[in-house]
C-alpha positions as CSV (number, residue, x, y, z in Angstrom):
1,M,-15.8,-17.5,5.3
2,S,-12.2,-16.8,4.5
3,R,-11.1,-13.3,5.3
4,P,-11.7,-10.8,2.8
5,M,-8.6,-9.6,0.9
6,L,-7.6,-6.4,-0.9
7,R,-7.8,-7.1,-4.5
8,T,-6.5,-4.8,-7.8
9,L,-9.4,-4.7,-10.2
10,A,-8.6,-5.7,-13.9
11,C,-10.1,-8.9,-15.0
12,C,-8.8,-11.5,-17.4
13,A,-12.1,-13.3,-17.8
14,L,-15.9,-11.9,-17.7
15,V,-17.0,-14.7,-14.7
16,S,-19.4,-13.0,-12.3
17,L,-23.2,-12.6,-12.3
18,A,-24.4,-8.8,-12.5
19,A,-27.4,-8.5,-10.2
20,A,-30.1,-6.8,-12.1
21,G,-31.1,-3.1,-10.7
22,G,-34.4,-2.2,-9.4
23,V,-35.9,0.5,-11.9
24,Q,-38.2,3.2,-10.3
25,A,-41.6,3.5,-11.5
26,Q,-41.8,5.8,-14.4
27,N,-44.4,8.1,-12.9
28,A,-42.6,8.0,-9.4
29,P,-41.5,11.5,-8.3
30,A,-37.8,12.1,-8.2
31,M,-36.2,12.4,-4.7
32,S,-35.5,15.7,-3.6
33,G,-32.5,16.5,-1.9
34,L,-29.9,13.6,-4.1
35,P,-27.5,14.7,-6.5
36,D,-28.5,14.3,-10.6
37,F,-25.2,12.7,-11.7
38,T,-26.8,12.5,-15.7
39,G,-24.9,15.6,-16.4
40,I,-21.7,14.4,-15.6
41,V,-21.8,11.3,-17.3
42,Q,-23.3,12.9,-20.4
43,T,-20.0,15.0,-20.7
44,N,-17.6,12.7,-19.2
45,A,-18.6,9.4,-20.6
46,P,-17.0,10.0,-24.3
47,A,-13.5,10.5,-22.5
48,V,-13.6,7.0,-20.6
49,V,-12.1,4.2,-22.2
50,H,-12.1,0.4,-22.2
51,V,-8.6,-1.1,-22.1
52,E,-7.7,-4.3,-23.2
53,G,-3.8,-6.3,-22.7
54,K,-3.3,-9.0,-24.9
55,Y,-0.6,-11.4,-23.8
56,T,0.6,-13.3,-27.0
57,G,1.2,-17.0,-26.4
58,K,1.3,-16.6,-22.4
59,P,-1.2,-16.2,-19.8
60,A,-1.9,-12.9,-18.6
61,R,0.0,-11.9,-15.3
62,K,-1.8,-12.6,-12.3
63,N,-3.3,-9.9,-10.3
64,R,-5.2,-10.1,-6.9
65,A,-8.5,-9.7,-8.8
66,T,-7.8,-12.8,-11.4
67,T,-8.7,-15.5,-8.7
68,Q,-11.7,-15.5,-7.6
69,R,-13.8,-18.6,-4.9
70,S,-17.4,-18.9,-5.2
71,M,-19.7,-18.0,-2.2
72,P,-21.5,-21.2,-0.2
73,G,-24.6,-21.8,-1.9
74,M,-24.0,-20.0,-5.1
75,P,-23.4,-21.1,-8.4
76,D,-20.1,-21.2,-9.5
77,D,-18.5,-18.7,-12.5
78,D,-19.3,-20.9,-15.7
79,A,-23.1,-21.7,-14.5
80,Q,-23.9,-17.8,-13.7
81,M,-22.6,-16.6,-17.1
82,D,-25.0,-19.3,-18.7
83,M,-27.3,-18.2,-17.0
84,F,-26.6,-14.5,-17.7
85,R,-26.6,-15.4,-21.6
86,R,-30.1,-17.1,-21.7
87,F,-31.9,-14.3,-19.6
88,F,-29.7,-11.2,-21.5
89,G,-28.9,-12.5,-24.7
90,M,-24.7,-12.1,-24.2
91,P,-22.4,-13.4,-26.6
92,T,-20.7,-16.8,-26.0
93,M,-17.9,-16.3,-24.0
94,P,-14.2,-16.8,-25.1
95,S,-12.3,-20.2,-24.6
96,P,-10.6,-20.6,-21.2
97,E,-7.2,-20.4,-23.2
98,E,-8.2,-16.6,-24.7
99,Q,-9.6,-15.6,-21.5
100,A,-6.1,-16.5,-19.7
101,R,-4.1,-14.1,-22.3
102,T,-6.5,-11.4,-22.0
103,S,-6.4,-8.9,-19.1
104,L,-9.5,-5.8,-19.3
105,G,-9.9,-2.6,-17.5
106,S,-10.8,1.1,-17.8
107,G,-8.9,4.1,-18.4
108,F,-9.4,8.1,-18.9
109,I,-8.6,10.5,-21.9
110,I,-6.8,13.6,-20.1
111,S,-5.5,15.3,-22.9
112,S,-6.8,15.8,-26.3
113,D,-4.1,14.7,-28.1
114,G,-4.5,11.1,-26.8
115,Y,-2.9,10.7,-23.0
116,I,-4.7,8.0,-21.4
117,L,-4.4,7.0,-17.6
118,T,-5.3,4.0,-16.3
119,N,-4.0,1.2,-13.8
120,T,-0.2,-0.5,-14.0
121,H,-1.8,-3.7,-13.3
122,V,-4.1,-3.6,-16.1
123,V,-1.5,-3.6,-18.6
124,D,1.7,-4.6,-17.1
125,G,3.9,-7.1,-19.5
126,A,0.9,-7.1,-22.2
127,D,2.2,-7.6,-25.6
128,T,-0.3,-5.4,-27.3
129,V,-3.0,-2.6,-25.7
130,T,-6.0,-1.6,-27.1
131,V,-8.5,1.0,-26.2
132,R,-12.1,1.3,-27.2
133,L,-13.7,4.5,-27.3
134,Q,-17.7,5.3,-26.6
135,D,-18.2,5.7,-30.6
136,R,-16.9,1.7,-30.8
137,R,-13.5,2.9,-32.4
138,T,-10.8,0.8,-31.3
139,L,-7.1,1.9,-31.5
140,T,-3.9,0.7,-30.3
141,A,-2.2,2.4,-27.3
142,K,1.2,2.7,-26.7
143,V,2.6,2.1,-22.8
144,V,4.2,5.8,-22.5
145,G,5.4,4.9,-19.2
146,S,4.1,3.2,-15.7
147,D,4.7,2.9,-12.0
148,P,4.5,-0.1,-10.3
149,Q,4.6,1.6,-7.0
150,Y,1.7,3.8,-7.7
151,D,0.0,1.6,-9.7
152,I,-0.6,4.3,-12.7
153,A,0.1,3.5,-16.5
154,L,0.6,6.3,-18.9
155,L,-1.0,5.2,-22.3
156,K,-0.8,7.3,-25.8
157,V,-3.1,6.7,-29.0
158,D,-3.1,8.5,-32.0
159,A,-6.6,9.4,-33.0
160,G,-5.9,12.7,-35.4
161,G,-6.1,14.9,-32.1
162,N,-9.6,16.6,-30.6
163,L,-10.3,13.8,-28.6
164,P,-12.6,14.4,-25.9
165,A,-10.8,14.7,-22.4
166,V,-11.6,14.6,-18.5
167,S,-11.1,17.9,-16.3
168,I,-8.8,17.1,-13.7
169,G,-9.7,18.0,-10.4
170,D,-8.0,18.4,-6.8
171,S,-8.1,15.4,-4.4
172,R,-6.2,17.0,-1.5
173,G,-9.8,19.1,-0.4
174,L,-11.7,15.6,-0.5
175,K,-13.8,14.9,2.7
176,P,-15.7,11.8,4.5
177,G,-19.5,12.1,3.2
178,Q,-18.9,13.6,-0.6
179,W,-20.7,12.1,-3.0
180,V,-18.7,10.5,-5.9
181,L,-19.4,8.8,-9.4
182,A,-17.4,6.0,-11.2
183,I,-17.6,4.9,-14.7
184,G,-16.0,2.0,-16.1
185,S,-15.9,-1.4,-17.6
186,P,-16.8,-3.7,-14.3
187,F,-16.6,-7.5,-16.0
188,G,-16.4,-5.8,-19.5
189,F,-19.6,-3.8,-19.3
190,D,-18.7,-0.6,-20.8
191,Y,-19.7,2.6,-19.4
192,T,-21.3,1.5,-16.5
193,V,-22.1,4.2,-13.9
194,T,-22.0,3.8,-10.3
195,Q,-22.4,6.4,-7.4
196,G,-21.4,6.4,-3.4
197,I,-19.6,8.3,-0.9
198,V,-16.3,9.2,0.2
199,S,-15.9,6.8,3.1
200,A,-12.3,7.9,4.2
201,V,-9.3,9.6,3.0
202,G,-5.5,9.0,3.8
203,R,-6.1,5.5,3.6
204,N,-3.1,3.5,3.7
205,L,-3.3,0.0,3.4
206,G,0.5,-1.0,4.4
207,S,3.8,-1.9,3.3
208,Q,2.7,-4.9,1.2
209,D,0.0,-3.0,-0.9
210,Q,1.3,0.3,-2.3
211,P,2.8,2.0,0.5
212,Y,3.6,5.2,-0.8
213,T,0.0,5.9,-1.4
214,S,-2.6,7.4,0.4
215,F,-5.9,5.8,-0.9
216,I,-9.3,7.5,-1.2
217,Q,-11.7,5.0,0.5
218,T,-15.4,5.1,-0.9
219,D,-18.4,3.1,-0.9
220,V,-19.0,3.1,-4.7
221,P,-19.9,0.0,-6.0
222,I,-16.9,-0.9,-8.6
223,N,-15.7,-4.4,-9.6
224,R,-12.8,-6.2,-11.8
225,G,-12.6,-4.5,-14.8
226,N,-13.0,-1.1,-13.5
227,S,-9.5,-0.7,-12.9
228,G,-7.9,2.3,-14.0
229,G,-11.3,4.3,-14.7
230,P,-12.1,7.6,-13.5
231,L,-13.8,9.0,-9.9
232,F,-15.5,12.0,-10.2
233,D,-16.8,14.6,-7.9
234,L,-20.1,16.5,-7.9
235,Q,-18.4,19.3,-10.3
236,G,-17.5,16.5,-13.0
237,K,-14.0,16.8,-12.2
238,V,-11.3,13.6,-11.5
239,V,-10.4,13.1,-7.8
240,G,-9.2,9.5,-8.2
241,V,-8.0,6.8,-10.2
242,N,-10.1,3.4,-9.2
243,S,-7.5,0.8,-8.0
244,Q,-8.4,-1.9,-5.6
245,I,-11.5,-3.3,-3.8
246,Y,-11.6,-5.3,-0.4
247,S,-13.1,-8.7,-1.6
248,N,-12.5,-12.2,-0.7
249,T,-15.0,-13.2,-3.7
250,G,-13.2,-10.5,-6.4
251,G,-16.7,-8.9,-6.2
252,Y,-17.7,-5.9,-4.6
253,L,-18.1,-5.7,-0.7
254,G,-18.6,-2.2,0.0
255,V,-15.2,-1.1,0.2
256,A,-13.3,0.2,-2.5
257,F,-9.9,2.3,-3.1
258,S,-9.0,5.1,-5.4
259,I,-5.5,6.7,-6.1
260,P,-5.8,10.0,-5.5
261,I,-5.6,12.1,-9.0
262,D,-2.9,14.6,-7.4
263,V,-0.6,11.4,-6.7
264,A,-1.4,10.3,-10.8
265,M,-0.7,13.4,-12.2
266,N,2.6,13.7,-10.5
267,V,3.2,10.1,-12.3
268,V,2.3,11.7,-15.6
269,K,4.6,14.6,-15.2
270,Q,7.3,12.9,-14.4
271,I,6.8,10.1,-17.0
272,K,6.7,12.6,-19.5
273,G,9.5,14.7,-18.2
274,K,12.0,12.1,-17.6
275,G,10.5,8.6,-18.1
276,Y,10.2,7.3,-14.8
277,V,9.2,8.4,-11.5
278,S,11.4,9.3,-8.8
279,R,10.5,9.2,-4.6
280,G,12.2,10.8,-1.6
281,M,13.9,8.8,0.7
282,L,14.3,9.2,4.3
283,G,16.5,6.0,5.0
284,V,14.8,4.7,8.2
285,S,12.7,1.4,8.9
286,V,10.1,1.9,10.8
287,Q,7.6,0.0,13.1
288,P,4.3,0.6,14.8
289,L,4.1,1.4,18.4
290,T,3.0,-2.0,20.3
291,D,1.3,-1.8,23.6
292,D,4.5,-3.3,25.2
293,A,6.4,-0.7,23.4
294,V,4.2,2.5,25.0
295,K,4.4,0.7,28.6
296,A,8.0,0.0,28.4
297,L,8.8,3.9,27.2
298,K,6.2,5.1,29.4
299,L,4.4,6.7,26.7
300,G,1.2,8.3,27.0
301,D,-0.3,6.6,23.6
302,S,1.1,4.7,20.9
303,N,0.9,7.4,17.9
304,G,4.0,7.7,16.1
305,A,6.6,5.3,14.3
306,I,9.2,3.7,16.1
307,V,12.6,3.9,14.2
308,A,14.0,0.6,14.0
309,E,16.8,1.0,11.4
310,V,19.0,3.8,9.7
311,T,20.7,3.6,6.7
312,P,24.1,4.2,6.8
313,G,24.9,7.4,5.0
314,G,21.2,7.8,4.7
315,A,19.4,11.4,5.1
316,A,17.9,10.3,8.6
317,E,21.5,9.1,9.6
318,K,23.3,12.3,8.1
319,A,20.4,14.6,10.2
320,G,21.1,12.9,13.2
321,I,18.1,10.7,13.6
322,K,18.9,7.5,15.7
323,R,17.7,3.9,16.2
324,G,15.0,4.1,19.0
325,D,13.7,7.8,18.2
326,I,10.1,7.9,17.7
327,I,8.9,9.8,14.7
328,L,5.8,12.0,15.6
329,A,5.3,14.3,12.5
330,Y,6.8,14.8,8.9
331,N,6.9,18.5,7.6
332,G,4.0,19.4,10.1
333,Q,1.4,16.3,9.4
334,S,0.8,13.9,12.2
335,I,2.3,10.5,11.7
336,N,-0.4,8.4,14.0
337,Q,0.5,5.5,12.8
338,S,3.8,4.0,11.1
339,V,2.0,3.3,7.8
340,D,1.3,6.9,7.4
341,L,5.1,8.1,6.9
342,P,6.2,6.2,3.5
343,P,3.5,8.2,1.4
344,L,4.7,11.7,2.8
345,V,8.1,10.5,2.3
346,G,7.7,9.3,-1.1
347,I,6.0,12.3,-2.5
348,T,8.9,14.8,-1.2
349,P,10.8,15.5,-3.9
350,P,14.4,14.4,-3.7
351,G,17.2,17.2,-2.6
352,S,14.3,19.3,-0.9
353,K,14.2,19.9,3.0
354,A,12.4,18.1,5.3
355,T,11.4,18.7,9.2
356,V,11.0,15.1,11.1
357,Q,9.8,15.6,14.5
358,I,11.0,13.1,16.7
359,L,10.6,11.6,20.3
360,R,13.9,11.4,22.1
361,D,14.5,10.6,25.8
362,G,10.9,11.8,26.2
363,K,11.7,15.3,24.6
364,K,10.2,16.3,21.5
365,Q,12.5,17.8,19.1
366,D,12.5,19.1,15.1
367,V,14.8,17.7,12.9
368,G,16.1,19.0,9.1
369,V,16.5,16.5,6.8
370,T,17.4,16.7,3.4
371,I,15.6,13.8,1.3
372,S,17.3,11.9,-0.8
373,E,16.2,9.8,-4.1
374,M,15.2,6.3,-3.4
375,P,16.8,3.9,-5.7
376,R,14.3,2.8,-8.2
377,D,12.0,-0.3,-7.2
378,K,13.6,0.0,-3.8
379,S,11.8,0.2,-0.6
380,A,12.3,4.1,0.7
381,L,12.0,3.0,4.3
382,L,14.0,-0.1,4.2
383,A,17.9,0.0,5.4
384,D,20.2,-2.2,3.7
385,S,22.4,-4.9,5.8
386,G,23.9,-8.3,6.2
387,S,23.1,-11.3,8.1
388,G,24.6,-12.5,11.3
389,Q,25.9,-15.1,13.5
390,P,26.6,-14.8,17.4
391,A,30.1,-15.3,18.6
392,A,31.7,-15.2,25.9
393,H,28.4,-15.1,28.2
394,G,25.4,-13.6,30.4
395,G,21.6,-12.9,30.5
396,S,18.8,-12.0,32.3
397,S,16.8,-14.7,34.5
398,A,13.9,-12.6,34.1
399,L,13.3,-12.4,30.5
400,G,14.7,-15.9,30.3
401,I,17.3,-15.0,27.5
402,T,21.3,-16.2,27.7
403,V,23.3,-13.7,25.7
404,Q,27.0,-13.8,24.5
405,D,29.5,-11.5,23.1
406,L,29.8,-11.1,19.5
407,D,33.4,-10.9,18.0
408,G,34.6,-8.6,15.0
409,D,33.8,-11.2,12.2
410,A,30.4,-11.5,13.7
411,R,29.4,-7.9,13.8
412,Q,30.8,-7.7,10.2
413,Q,28.5,-10.5,9.0
414,A,25.6,-9.4,10.7
415,G,26.4,-5.6,9.2
416,L,26.9,-4.1,12.8
417,K,29.3,-1.6,13.3
418,P,32.6,-2.6,16.0
419,G,31.2,-2.7,19.8
420,E,27.6,-3.0,18.8
421,G,25.1,-5.7,19.2
422,V,25.3,-9.2,21.8
423,G,24.3,-12.5,20.3
424,I,21.1,-14.4,22.2
425,A,23.0,-18.0,22.8
426,N,19.9,-19.6,24.5
427,I,16.5,-19.4,25.4
428,T,15.7,-20.3,28.9
429,G,12.2,-19.0,29.5
430,G,8.7,-18.8,28.3
431,V,8.7,-15.0,28.0
432,A,11.4,-14.8,25.2
433,A,10.2,-17.8,23.7
434,K,6.5,-16.5,23.2
435,A,8.0,-13.7,21.7
436,G,9.7,-15.7,18.9
437,L,13.2,-14.9,20.2
438,R,15.7,-17.6,19.1
439,P,19.5,-18.5,19.4
440,G,21.7,-16.7,16.8
441,D,19.4,-13.2,17.1
442,V,21.3,-10.0,18.0
443,I,20.2,-7.8,20.7
444,Q,20.9,-4.1,19.5
445,M,19.1,-2.2,22.1
446,V,17.8,-2.3,25.5
447,N,14.7,0.7,26.0
448,Q,16.5,2.5,23.5
449,R,20.1,2.5,24.6
450,P,22.6,0.4,22.6
451,V,24.2,-2.6,24.4
452,G,27.5,-4.1,23.0
453,S,28.4,-7.2,25.4
454,A,26.9,-9.7,27.6
455,S,27.4,-7.5,30.4
456,A,25.9,-4.2,29.4
457,F,22.8,-6.2,28.7
458,H,22.9,-7.5,32.2
459,D,23.3,-3.9,33.8
460,A,20.6,-2.6,31.4
461,T,18.2,-5.6,32.4
462,K,19.0,-6.2,36.2
463,G,16.7,-5.2,38.9
464,L,13.4,-5.7,37.0
465,K,10.3,-6.5,38.5
466,A,7.2,-8.5,38.1
467,G,5.1,-6.9,35.6
468,D,8.0,-4.6,34.4
469,T,8.0,-4.3,30.5
470,V,11.7,-4.1,28.5
471,L,11.8,-3.1,24.6
472,L,14.6,-5.0,22.8
473,L,15.7,-4.0,19.1
474,V,16.6,-7.6,17.9
475,R,18.2,-8.3,14.7
476,R,17.5,-11.5,12.6
477,G,19.0,-11.6,9.4
478,D,19.0,-8.3,7.9
479,Q,16.0,-7.1,9.4
480,S,15.9,-5.2,12.9
481,S,12.4,-5.2,15.0
482,F,11.7,-4.0,18.3
483,I,10.2,-6.5,20.4
484,G,8.6,-6.1,24.2
485,L,9.0,-8.5,27.1
486,T,7.0,-8.2,30.1
487,T,8.7,-10.0,33.2
488,P,6.1,-12.5,34.8
489,D,4.7,-12.8,38.0
490,D,6.0,-15.8,40.3
491,K,2.9,-17.7,39.4
492,Q,3.7,-17.5,35.9
493,D,6.1,-20.0,34.2
494,N,9.2,-18.1,33.2
């Protein structure tokens, strides 16, 4: 079976078989100690809407929920839906062409004057957006604004006011184990209610999946079409916006992710106030601390994020943060892994002060930083630089690397400062080759110390013994990364 992957939840076709749930015997006693969700549903269901995006003359934009692979031994989607229609009287399915031009999701009314929250991926690029209320009214919605990074979109409908609206809660107090409830339109089945518990909070999915969001992870059964729907706590207040599932089929596998409502409402405030969302920018590129890095730097553990690049003229450089520094905390919150940093930086208002705790030369220190504003559609942690080519000779036989000096033109092309970096001329041993190094790469640092010549590299690596680990900062193209190399013993191939 293929590895599960993250998928957003909007669906462009109703293409799955919903399992018929077991019904409790009418006279069976109610289970004690479990919450009764009926009051929450009765109060809030009228404020939940079905969202539909139409794409005139073109297919709906692809998202991670639109592709579903059949499970071995299971009927394909068409067979499943034929069976579903026979047994449950479902209407005839729309044509494949119509399905491809429709995106289905959920949303919820946040104010009586018609403002509605949903996911960006539900309505992104749609020519028309409509919402259907519980009383079966269908209204045309205007996309007031959206933010792809947070995957939040704000819609507005004109219904004459007095629409039912949800109560907004506080997601910052959520704890694993708390009961939560979702209402939405999985596979187009309006007002479906599912429940579960919070599995984890502050879940970061990495740089490729909404790096500025710390998700609420739950085991609430949500599926395609639940995108943009509300997640309620036991007080009947919205604490999250359902956004993604972890799946290799497009269906629920027990892990779901919701955007904290505090993040979503901050997006709403900014869209209403200035029409777009601004995020804080620190101006560094960070990496996780690998085992080799921990060994080379003689650290006690792998907590923290190592700075691989610093944006010239950015907030971090102005504050004195350097490549090779290890960021341990941001505004008092521990950075256990590199993905913890972007969400904290992103929610920091540009122009405000932040305290970054770093580890440099084995000593902790607090650095005050004035956070800048991230350019729209740019990564707040990505440094901007160029590409380079190596340009006389030395190296390390223990590491299997031959290096050469760089001239001024080569440094300029690589976006390097004068006297910075040494080029890899040749790979002579298995250690460097296995690490993926290759001629043309530029070595900027050895064990957090800058090197600017072949002789400096030789001095920094001489005396290495079998089993020693050295940490190199290597630049390729416009990216710099830390790579750990461990010298082999005499019995190993160098």
